[in-house]
C-alpha positions as CSV (number, residue, x, y, z in Angstrom):
1,X,-21.7,-91.3,46.0
2,X,-23.3,-93.3,48.7
3,X,-21.7,-96.0,50.8
4,X,-24.0,-98.3,53.0
5,X,-26.6,-95.7,52.3
6,X,-24.5,-92.8,53.6
7,X,-23.3,-89.9,51.5
8,X,-19.6,-89.8,51.1
9,X,-17.9,-86.6,49.7
10,X,-16.3,-86.4,46.4
11,X,-12.8,-86.2,48.0
12,X,-13.3,-89.2,50.0
13,X,-14.5,-91.1,47.2
14,X,-11.5,-90.1,45.2
15,X,-9.2,-91.3,47.9
16,X,-11.2,-94.7,48.2
17,X,-10.9,-95.1,44.5
18,X,-7.3,-94.6,44.4
19,X,-6.7,-97.1,47.2
20,X,-8.7,-99.7,45.4
21,X,-6.4,-99.1,42.4
22,X,-3.4,-99.5,44.5
23,X,-5.0,-102.6,46.3
24,X,-5.6,-104.3,43.0
25,X,-2.1,-103.7,41.8
26,X,-0.3,-104.9,44.8
27,X,-2.6,-107.9,45.2
28,X,-1.2,-109.4,42.0
29,X,2.2,-109.8,43.9
30,X,1.4,-109.6,47.6
31,X,-1.4,-111.6,49.1
32,X,-3.7,-108.8,50.4
33,X,-7.1,-110.5,49.7
34,X,-8.5,-113.8,48.0
35,X,-8.2,-113.1,44.2
36,X,-11.8,-114.3,43.9
37,X,-13.1,-111.5,45.9
38,X,-11.3,-108.6,44.1
39,X,-14.1,-108.3,41.5
40,X,-16.5,-107.5,44.5
41,X,-13.9,-105.1,46.3
42,X,-16.3,-102.1,46.8
43,X,-19.3,-104.2,47.8
44,X,-17.5,-106.8,49.8
45,X,-14.3,-105.2,51.2
46,X,-14.8,-101.3,51.2
47,X,-18.3,-101.3,52.3
48,X,-17.7,-103.9,55.0
49,X,-14.6,-101.7,56.1
50,X,-16.4,-98.3,55.8
51,X,-19.3,-99.6,58.4
52,X,-16.7,-99.7,61.1
53,X,-16.0,-95.9,60.8
54,X,-19.7,-95.1,60.2
55,X,-20.5,-96.8,63.5
56,X,-18.0,-94.5,65.2
57,X,-17.6,-91.3,63.0
58,X,-15.3,-89.4,65.4
59,X,-11.9,-87.9,65.2
60,X,-10.4,-90.5,67.6
61,X,-7.2,-92.5,68.0
62,X,-7.7,-95.9,66.5
63,X,-5.6,-99.1,66.6
64,X,-6.3,-101.5,63.8
65,X,-5.0,-104.9,64.8
66,X,-3.4,-107.2,61.8
67,X,-4.1,-104.6,59.3
68,X,-3.1,-106.6,56.3
69,X,-4.2,-105.0,53.2
70,X,-5.8,-102.1,55.2
71,X,-9.3,-103.4,55.8
72,X,-10.6,-101.6,57.6
73,X,-7.6,-99.5,58.9
74,X,-6.8,-97.5,55.5
75,X,-10.4,-97.0,54.8
76,X,-11.0,-95.4,58.5
77,X,-8.0,-93.4,58.0
78,X,-9.4,-92.1,54.6
79,X,-12.5,-91.1,56.3
80,X,-10.5,-89.3,59.0
81,X,-8.7,-87.4,56.4
82,X,-12.0,-85.6,55.7
83,X,-12.3,-84.6,59.4
84,X,-8.8,-83.5,59.6
85,X,-8.3,-85.1,62.9
86,X,-7.9,-88.5,64.5
87,X,-5.4,-91.1,63.5
88,X,-5.2,-94.8,62.7
89,X,-2.3,-96.8,64.0
90,X,-2.1,-99.9,61.7
91,X,-0.5,-103.0,63.2
92,X,0.9,-105.5,60.7
93,X,4.0,-107.6,61.2
94,X,4.2,-108.7,57.7
95,X,6.8,-106.6,55.9
96,X,5.4,-106.7,52.4
97,X,1.9,-106.0,53.6
98,X,3.3,-103.0,55.8
99,X,5.0,-101.6,52.9
100,X,1.6,-101.6,50.9
101,X,0.1,-99.9,53.9
102,X,2.5,-97.1,53.9
103,X,2.2,-96.6,50.1
104,X,-1.6,-96.5,50.6
105,X,-1.5,-94.0,53.4
106,X,0.8,-91.6,51.7
107,X,-0.7,-91.7,48.3
108,X,-4.3,-91.3,49.6
109,X,-3.5,-88.5,52.2
110,X,-5.2,-90.8,54.9
111,X,-4.3,-90.1,58.5
112,X,-2.4,-93.1,59.7
113,X,0.8,-94.7,60.3
114,X,2.3,-98.2,60.2
115,X,3.9,-100.2,63.0
116,X,5.4,-103.4,61.6
117,X,5.4,-105.4,64.9
118,X,3.6,-108.4,66.3
119,X,0.3,-107.5,68.1
120,X,1.6,-108.4,71.4
121,X,4.2,-105.7,71.3
122,X,1.9,-103.0,70.0
123,X,0.8,-101.7,73.5
124,X,4.5,-100.9,74.1
125,X,4.5,-98.6,71.1
126,X,1.1,-97.1,71.1
127,X,0.4,-96.2,74.7
128,X,-3.1,-95.1,74.4
129,X,-6.1,-95.3,72.0
130,X,-10.0,-94.6,72.0
131,X,-11.2,-97.2,69.4
132,X,-9.7,-100.8,68.3
133,X,-10.8,-102.4,65.2
134,X,-9.8,-106.0,63.6
135,X,-11.4,-107.9,60.5
136,X,-10.8,-111.4,59.7
137,X,-8.1,-111.7,62.2
138,X,-8.9,-114.1,65.1
139,X,-11.8,-115.5,67.3
140,X,-13.4,-113.1,69.8
141,X,-11.5,-114.5,72.9
142,X,-8.1,-113.8,71.4
143,X,-9.1,-110.2,70.3
144,X,-10.2,-109.5,73.8
145,X,-6.8,-110.6,75.0
146,X,-5.1,-108.3,72.5
147,X,-7.4,-105.4,73.5
148,X,-7.1,-105.9,77.3
149,X,-3.6,-103.7,77.5
150,X,-5.5,-100.6,76.3
151,X,-8.7,-101.5,78.2
152,X,-6.7,-101.7,81.4
153,X,-5.6,-98.1,81.0
154,X,-9.0,-96.7,80.1
155,X,-12.5,-98.0,80.6
156,X,-13.6,-95.7,77.7
157,X,-11.6,-97.9,75.1
158,X,-14.2,-99.4,72.6
159,X,-13.6,-102.1,69.9
160,X,-15.4,-103.0,66.7
161,X,-14.9,-106.5,65.4
162,X,-16.5,-107.7,62.2
163,X,-17.7,-111.2,62.8
164,X,-19.2,-114.1,60.6
165,X,-22.3,-116.4,61.3
166,X,-20.4,-118.2,64.1
167,X,-20.3,-115.3,66.3
168,X,-22.8,-116.5,68.8
169,X,-20.3,-119.4,69.9
170,X,-17.4,-116.9,69.9
171,X,-19.2,-114.8,72.3
172,X,-20.3,-117.8,74.6
173,X,-16.5,-118.9,74.6
174,X,-15.4,-115.3,75.4
175,X,-17.8,-114.8,78.4
176,X,-15.9,-117.7,80.1
177,X,-12.7,-115.4,80.5
178,X,-13.9,-111.8,80.3
179,X,-16.6,-109.4,81.2
180,X,-17.7,-106.8,78.8
181,X,-20.5,-104.8,77.4
182,X,-21.8,-105.7,74.0
183,X,-23.7,-104.0,71.2
184,X,-24.3,-106.1,68.1
185,X,-24.7,-104.3,64.9
186,X,-26.2,-106.2,62.0
187,X,-23.7,-106.0,59.0
188,X,-24.7,-104.0,56.1
189,X,-23.0,-106.2,53.8
190,X,-23.6,-109.9,54.9
191,X,-27.1,-111.0,56.2
192,X,-25.5,-113.6,58.7
193,X,-22.8,-111.3,59.8
194,X,-22.4,-108.6,62.4
195,X,-20.1,-105.9,63.9
196,X,-19.6,-106.6,67.7
197,X,-19.2,-103.3,69.6
198,X,-17.1,-104.2,72.9
199,X,-16.7,-101.7,75.8
200,X,-15.8,-102.0,79.4
201,X,-13.8,-105.1,79.2
202,X,-12.3,-106.8,82.2
203,X,-10.9,-110.2,82.7
204,X,-12.9,-112.5,85.2
């Protein structure tokens, strides 16, 4: 099977399939994603999340902020299971969603753990990381604020943020407070969307 034009092993595909089944089941009682998007879960949510790992397919330590239903955090953790190394720290303060994330990780054998805390508290619990991800969480300026505690500790910390068509104005606003290296990756899912790769973050 292929996702975003890249081959995926049978085992990873089986894990992703099981995750999708769990997601659909839990979404009936816990708001993980808009019900109108569930019919397109593979093309809209899984592919959009998978491209994050595909841009950085290394066995590293991730922090996924505001994990919600696990997009992209659980998807990344499933890909890491195939590598047998790396880890995803999923930060989700909503207890119902955190419960779902624990079940999803356990039942798919994904490499990750859940931290049911507010994002501002996460750096106290997760001392270091290599990569940060977030999808549909906040504007870029606030995401960089969340990223800063880890970036202060290591200039090698990177972030990958899925962004929609208004990303240019978000970048312009963020440049008023932050200095950072930026790579724009065209989204493989939505023509007007991008994945912003941020590194070398410092405050102005």
